[in-house]
C-alpha positions as CSV (number, residue, x, y, z in Angstrom):
1,M,0.0,0.1,0.1
2,N,1.3,3.3,-1.0
3,V,1.3,6.1,1.9
4,R,2.0,9.8,0.9
5,V,4.8,11.4,2.9
6,S,5.9,15.1,3.0
7,V,9.4,16.8,3.9
8,H,9.1,20.3,4.9
9,Q,12.6,22.4,4.0
10,M,12.4,25.4,6.4
11,N,14.6,28.4,7.6
12,P,14.1,28.3,11.4
13,R,15.2,31.2,13.4
14,R,18.0,30.6,16.2
15,G,16.0,30.9,19.6
16,D,12.8,32.0,18.5
17,V,10.7,29.2,19.5
18,D,7.3,30.9,19.3
19,A,8.0,31.7,15.6
20,N,9.4,28.5,14.4
21,L,6.5,26.6,16.3
22,E,4.2,28.8,14.4
23,A,5.9,28.0,11.1
24,I,5.5,24.0,11.9
25,L,1.8,24.4,12.8
26,E,1.2,26.2,10.0
27,A,2.8,23.3,7.9
28,L,1.2,20.6,9.7
29,A,-2.3,22.3,8.7
30,G,-1.4,21.7,5.0
31,A,0.7,18.6,5.3
32,P,-0.1,16.1,2.6
33,G,-0.2,12.6,3.6
34,S,0.4,10.4,6.7
35,L,3.8,11.6,7.7
36,A,5.7,14.9,7.8
37,V,9.3,15.2,8.3
38,F,11.1,18.5,9.3
39,P,14.4,19.6,9.8
40,E,17.0,19.3,12.7
41,C,16.3,21.8,15.3
42,A,13.4,23.2,13.3
43,L,11.6,24.2,16.7
44,T,14.8,25.9,18.2
45,G,17.5,26.8,15.6
46,Y,21.0,25.4,15.6
47,A,24.3,27.5,15.8
48,F,24.3,28.4,19.1
49,E,27.4,29.8,20.9
50,S,27.0,28.2,24.5
51,K,25.1,25.5,26.2
52,E,23.3,28.1,28.4
53,E,21.9,29.9,25.4
54,A,20.7,26.4,23.8
55,L,19.3,25.5,27.1
56,A,17.1,28.6,27.3
57,A,15.5,27.2,23.9
58,A,15.3,23.9,24.9
59,E,12.2,22.1,26.2
60,S,11.6,18.6,28.0
61,V,9.4,16.0,25.7
62,P,6.6,15.9,26.3
63,G,6.5,19.8,27.1
64,P,4.6,22.9,25.9
65,S,5.8,23.0,22.1
66,T,5.1,19.3,21.8
67,D,2.0,19.3,23.4
68,T,0.7,22.0,20.9
69,L,2.0,20.1,17.8
70,L,0.2,16.9,19.1
71,E,-3.1,18.9,18.9
72,A,-2.0,19.6,15.5
73,C,-1.4,16.0,14.9
74,R,-4.6,14.9,16.0
75,D,-6.7,17.9,14.2
76,H,-4.9,16.7,11.1
77,D,-4.4,13.2,11.3
78,V,-1.0,13.2,10.3
79,W,2.2,12.0,12.2
80,A,5.5,14.2,12.3
81,V,9.2,14.0,13.3
82,V,10.3,17.3,14.4
83,G,13.9,18.2,15.3
84,L,14.3,20.3,18.5
85,L,16.7,20.7,21.2
86,E,15.6,18.5,24.2
87,R,16.0,19.4,27.9
88,D,16.5,16.8,30.5
89,G,17.7,18.2,33.7
90,D,20.7,19.8,33.3
91,R,21.6,17.6,29.9
92,L,20.9,19.0,26.6
93,F,20.2,16.8,23.7
94,N,19.9,17.2,19.8
95,A,16.6,15.6,19.5
96,A,13.8,14.6,17.2
97,A,10.5,13.7,18.6
98,V,8.3,11.4,16.6
99,L,4.7,12.9,17.5
100,G,1.1,11.4,16.0
101,P,-2.7,11.5,16.5
102,E,-2.1,9.3,19.2
103,G,0.5,11.0,21.3
104,V,4.1,10.9,21.6
105,E,5.6,7.9,19.9
106,G,9.1,8.4,21.1
107,V,12.3,10.6,20.9
108,Y,15.5,9.9,19.4
109,R,18.7,11.7,20.4
110,K,21.5,12.5,18.2
111,M,24.3,9.8,18.6
112,H,27.2,11.1,16.5
113,L,28.1,14.7,17.5
114,P,30.3,16.9,15.3
115,Y,32.2,19.9,16.4
116,L,29.7,22.5,15.1
117,G,26.8,24.5,16.4
118,V,24.8,23.2,19.3
119,D,26.7,19.9,18.9
120,R,29.6,21.2,20.6
121,F,28.0,21.5,23.8
122,A,25.1,18.7,23.4
123,D,25.2,15.4,25.3
124,P,25.6,12.4,23.1
125,G,22.6,10.5,22.6
126,D,21.9,7.7,25.2
127,L,18.9,5.9,23.6
128,G,20.5,4.1,21.0
129,F,18.6,3.5,17.5
130,P,14.9,2.8,18.6
131,V,12.3,2.2,15.6
132,F,8.9,3.6,15.8
133,R,5.8,1.3,14.5
134,L,3.4,3.7,13.1
135,P,0.0,2.5,11.8
136,F,1.2,2.8,8.2
137,G,4.9,1.3,8.7
138,T,8.2,1.1,10.6
139,I,10.5,4.2,10.9
140,G,13.8,4.8,12.2
141,V,15.3,8.6,12.9
142,L,18.9,9.6,12.4
143,I,20.1,13.0,12.6
144,C,22.4,14.9,10.2
145,Y,26.1,13.5,10.8
146,D,24.4,10.3,12.0
147,L,24.0,9.5,8.5
148,S,27.5,9.4,7.9
149,F,28.0,6.2,9.9
150,P,26.8,3.2,8.1
151,E,26.5,1.2,11.1
152,A,23.8,3.4,12.4
153,A,21.4,3.0,9.5
154,R,22.1,-0.8,9.1
155,V,21.1,-1.3,12.9
156,L,17.7,0.4,12.1
157,K,17.2,-1.9,9.2
158,L,17.9,-5.3,11.0
159,D,15.5,-3.8,13.7
160,G,12.7,-3.4,11.1
161,A,12.6,0.1,9.7
162,Q,11.3,0.4,6.6
163,A,12.1,4.1,6.3
164,I,14.6,6.4,8.0
165,C,13.6,9.8,8.5
166,V,16.6,12.2,8.9
167,P,16.2,15.8,9.9
168,T,19.5,17.7,9.1
169,N,21.3,20.7,9.2
170,W,23.9,20.0,6.3
171,P,25.9,23.5,5.4
172,E,27.7,24.1,2.6
173,A,31.1,22.2,3.6
174,A,28.6,19.2,3.7
175,S,27.4,19.2,0.2
176,V,28.8,15.5,-0.3
177,S,26.9,14.0,2.5
178,C,23.7,16.2,1.5
179,D,24.0,14.8,-2.1
180,F,25.1,11.2,-1.9
181,S,24.7,9.9,1.6
182,P,20.7,9.5,1.3
183,I,21.0,7.4,-2.1
184,V,23.8,5.4,-0.6
185,R,22.1,4.4,2.7
186,A,18.8,3.7,1.0
187,Q,20.3,1.4,-1.6
188,E,22.6,-0.3,0.6
189,N,19.8,-1.2,3.2
190,H,17.0,-1.5,1.0
191,V,15.2,1.0,3.1
192,H,13.4,4.3,2.3
193,V,15.5,7.4,3.2
194,L,13.7,11.0,3.7
195,T,15.9,14.0,4.3
196,A,14.6,17.2,5.6
197,N,17.6,19.6,5.4
198,R,17.2,23.1,6.6
199,V,18.0,26.5,4.4
200,G,19.2,29.9,5.0
201,E,21.8,31.3,7.0
202,E,22.6,31.0,10.7
203,G,25.5,31.7,13.1
204,G,27.9,32.2,10.0
205,F,26.6,29.1,8.1
206,R,24.7,28.7,5.1
207,F,22.6,25.6,4.6
208,L,22.1,23.9,1.5
209,G,18.5,22.7,1.6
210,R,18.4,19.9,-1.4
211,S,16.3,17.6,0.9
212,R,15.2,14.4,-0.8
213,I,13.0,11.5,-0.6
214,C,14.7,8.2,-1.9
215,D,13.0,4.8,-2.3
216,F,14.6,1.4,-1.2
217,Q,16.5,1.0,-4.4
218,G,18.1,4.4,-3.8
219,R,16.1,6.2,-6.6
220,V,15.3,9.8,-5.8
221,L,11.4,10.2,-6.1
222,A,11.3,14.0,-5.0
223,E,13.7,16.7,-3.9
224,A,13.9,20.4,-3.2
225,G,16.6,23.2,-4.2
226,G,17.9,25.8,-1.8
227,E,14.9,27.5,-0.9
228,P,12.1,26.7,1.4
229,A,9.7,23.9,0.0
230,V,7.2,21.4,0.7
231,F,7.6,18.4,-1.1
232,T,5.8,14.8,-1.1
233,A,6.1,11.3,-2.7
234,E,4.0,8.1,-2.1
235,I,6.1,5.1,-0.7
236,D,5.3,1.6,-0.1
237,F,6.6,1.1,3.4
238,A,6.1,-3.0,3.1
239,A,7.9,-3.3,0.2
240,A,11.3,-2.3,1.8
241,D,10.9,-5.4,3.8
242,H,11.5,-7.7,0.5
243,N,15.1,-7.7,0.4
244,R,16.0,-9.7,-3.0
245,V,16.5,-7.7,-5.7
246,V,15.8,-9.5,-9.1
247,N,17.3,-8.1,-11.8
248,V,17.6,-11.0,-14.5
249,P,15.7,-14.1,-12.7
250,G,18.0,-16.8,-11.8
251,R,21.0,-15.0,-13.2
252,Y,21.4,-11.8,-11.6
253,E,19.9,-11.3,-8.0
254,L,21.2,-9.6,-4.9
255,D,20.0,-9.6,-1.3
256,R,22.1,-7.0,0.7
257,I,20.5,-8.3,4.0
258,A,20.8,-12.0,3.5
259,H,24.2,-12.1,1.7
260,R,26.0,-10.4,5.0
261,R,28.8,-12.1,6.5
262,P,28.2,-10.8,9.9
263,E,30.7,-13.5,11.6
264,F,33.8,-11.5,9.7
265,Y,32.3,-8.3,11.1
266,A,33.4,-8.6,14.7
267,R,35.9,-5.8,14.3
268,L,33.3,-3.1,13.8
269,A,32.0,-3.7,17.5
270,T,35.6,-3.9,19.3
271,S,37.1,-0.6,18.5
């Protein structure tokens, strides 16, 4: 069954949670499809200069902003993956909340932190790589730099993810990651990949946009340029579970999951 999904390429304002929340609510009101994906730190902005400044914009999950977003999800019968800064006591996480008509499905906390923006001050994610079973399919979430680590996407695939949603803030220096990582991660894992990058300038960085929806074969179904945009595609979540690719029956067939040799990969987990 095909499900319509949407990616919302935005230009959040650093520290202006009210304005960013309003923009997300407006997007959800018109969100086409069952799942809407927003950029990394869409609620808060990203290029903070201190942990104290970032904590002032951060919220708990559930919290005031996510409660408001949940109402919108219920009103419009849509699920959303929204990037934000999460406050947990005195800890600060670069996170994404998975929200829907039924409530907060869960939170993903960014596991791999570059020395850039708020990630210089954030705590490393401590929840691992959860999958979220939604009514129409199973998703995983990675945030920006996480997609550079093939192990992260592979763990999500092995745990049942049919699509990986990737809120991101790729600046100009990350052009290769922006353009090629979504395609490669999708194809090598036989999983849909939805990247929601931000646009505009913040903290001296210009962000690329160029968000994409890739299917489980790595084909780009829809993409944006460098300006704010909303775009959609229809994907078959369940089709990602059928890992065998038959190019020529009986002569050229591939299964990138069944053909793995994990008994020889122990080195990956030992250092």
